C-alpha positions in Angstrom: -13.4 7.0 -16.2 -13.7 3.3 -16.5 -15.2 0.9 -14.1 -14.1 -2.7 -14.3 -17.0 -5.2 -12.6 -16.2 -8.6 -11.4 -18.8 -11.2 -9.9 -17.3 -14.2 -8.2 -18.8 -17.3 -7.1 -16.5 -18.8 -4.7 -16.0 -22.9 -4.8 -18.0 -24.4 -1.8 -14.7 -24.9 0.4 -13.7 -21.0 -0.1 -17.4 -19.8 1.1 -16.8 -19.9 4.8 -13.6 -17.8 4.2 -15.3 -15.0 1.6 -14.9 -12.2 4.3 -11.1 -12.8 5.0 -10.8 -13.4 1.3 -12.5 -10.2 0.6 -10.0 -8.3 2.7 -7.2 -10.0 1.5 -8.2 -9.1 -2.2 -8.8 -5.4 -1.8 -5.0 -5.1 0.0 -3.8 -7.1 -2.9 -5.4 -4.9 -5.6 -4.7 -1.8 -3.9 -1.3 -2.6 -3.4 -1.0 -4.0 -7.4 -2.2 -0.2 -8.0 -5.7 -0.5 -8.1 -8.4 2.0 -7.0 -10.7 -1.0 -6.0 -13.7 -2.0 -3.8 -14.7 -5.4 -2.8 -18.1 -6.2 -1.8 -20.0 -9.0 -0.1 -23.8 -9.8 -0.6 -25.8 -7.3 1.3 -29.3 -8.7 1.0 -30.7 -12.1 -0.9 -30.9 -10.1 -4.2 -27.2 -10.7 -4.1 -26.6 -14.2 -2.5 -25.8 -15.8 -6.2 -22.4 -14.1 -6.1 -19.8 -14.2 -2.9 -17.7 -11.4 -4.2 -17.9 -7.9 -6.1 -14.9 -6.3 -7.0 -15.3 -2.7 -8.7 -12.1 -1.0 -10.1 -11.7 2.3 -11.4 -9.5 3.6 -13.8 -8.7 6.8 -15.6 -9.2 5.6 -18.7 -9.3 2.0 -21.2 -5.9 2.2 -21.8 -5.1 3.0 -17.9 -7.4 -0.1 -17.1 -5.7 -2.5 -20.1 -2.2 -1.3 -19.0 -2.7 -2.3 -15.0 -4.4 -5.3 -15.9 -1.4 -6.8 -17.6 0.8 -5.7 -14.5 2.3 -8.9 -13.0 1.0 -7.6 -9.5 -2.6 -7.7 -11.3 -2.0 -11.2 -13.0 -1.4 -12.8 -10.1 -4.3 -11.4 -7.9 -6.5 -12.6 -10.3 -5.0 -16.1 -10.8 -4.9 -16.6 -7.3 -8.7 -15.8 -7.3 -9.6 -17.8 -10.4 -8.2 -20.9 -8.6 -10.8 -20.1 -5.6 -13.7 -19.7 -8.1 -16.2 -21.6 -9.6 -17.2 -18.7 -11.5 -15.8 -15.0 -12.5 -17.7 -13.0 -14.6 -16.2 -9.7 -15.4 -17.4 -6.6 -17.4 -16.0 -2.9 -18.3 -17.9 0.1 -18.4 -17.0 3.4 -19.3 -18.9 5.7 -16.7 -20.9 8.8 -17.1 -19.5 11.8 -15.5 -21.6 14.7 -15.2 
């Protein structure tokens, strides 16, 4: 199983709407076919980031295929336009 983690620092004028943006983003990711969770900072240790996105895929090939679809690239292009910083990493999850 693959997990794609994205952390987003929004542009200053977008921060006030981050809750609304998180809901919209999750709906768009799910509509694009992603198994996605979108989170907001829960405590001071996470306050540097405005959004946390976790997408789960069955394999690296599955993630790569999903990430190249027009629906997914559109979601992330729109997000990039609202963001000052986007950091993303892909991990292989250890399954028990």
